[in-house]
C-alpha positions as CSV (number, residue, x, y, z in Angstrom):
1,M,86.7,97.8,162.1
2,F,89.7,95.6,163.0
3,N,91.5,96.6,159.8
4,F,91.4,100.2,161.1
5,F,92.9,99.2,164.4
6,R,95.5,97.1,162.6
7,F,96.3,100.2,160.4
8,L,96.7,102.4,163.5
9,K,99.0,99.8,165.1
10,H,101.1,99.6,161.9
11,I,101.4,103.4,161.8
12,V,102.6,103.6,165.4
13,F,105.1,100.8,165.1
14,S,106.5,102.0,161.8
15,V,106.9,105.5,163.3
16,W,108.8,104.1,166.2
17,K,111.0,102.1,163.9
18,N,111.8,104.8,161.3
19,A,112.1,108.0,163.4
20,T,114.3,109.3,166.1
21,P,112.9,108.9,169.7
22,I,112.0,112.5,170.0
23,Q,110.2,112.5,166.6
24,A,108.4,109.3,167.5
25,A,107.3,110.6,170.9
26,L,106.0,113.8,169.3
27,I,104.1,112.0,166.6
28,T,102.6,109.5,169.1
29,A,101.5,112.4,171.3
30,I,99.8,114.1,168.4
31,L,98.1,110.9,167.4
32,L,96.9,110.3,171.0
33,A,95.6,113.9,171.2
34,I,93.7,113.5,167.9
35,I,92.2,110.2,169.1
36,T,91.2,111.8,172.4
37,I,89.5,114.8,170.7
38,L,87.7,112.4,168.4
39,I,86.4,110.3,171.2
40,I,85.2,113.4,173.1
41,S,83.5,114.7,170.0
42,V,81.7,111.5,169.3
43,V,80.5,111.3,172.9
44,Q,79.3,114.9,172.8
45,A,77.4,114.1,169.6
46,I,75.8,110.9,170.8
47,V,74.8,111.7,174.4
48,P,72.2,114.4,173.5
49,F,70.5,112.1,171.1
50,T,70.3,109.3,173.6
51,Y,68.9,111.8,176.2
52,I,66.2,112.9,173.7
53,A,65.4,109.3,172.9
54,I,64.8,108.5,176.6
């Protein structure tokens, strides 16, 4: 699990080092949008199952 977070950190820092500021901001915004959608999807999948289990 920590390797995944280290990988994400490496991606973000390498993008900020190797791209122009506008490109880096755009790529970071896209990554944040994907992570937000992923979290919302996981929550929407888990919550009904926990409600059924109760």
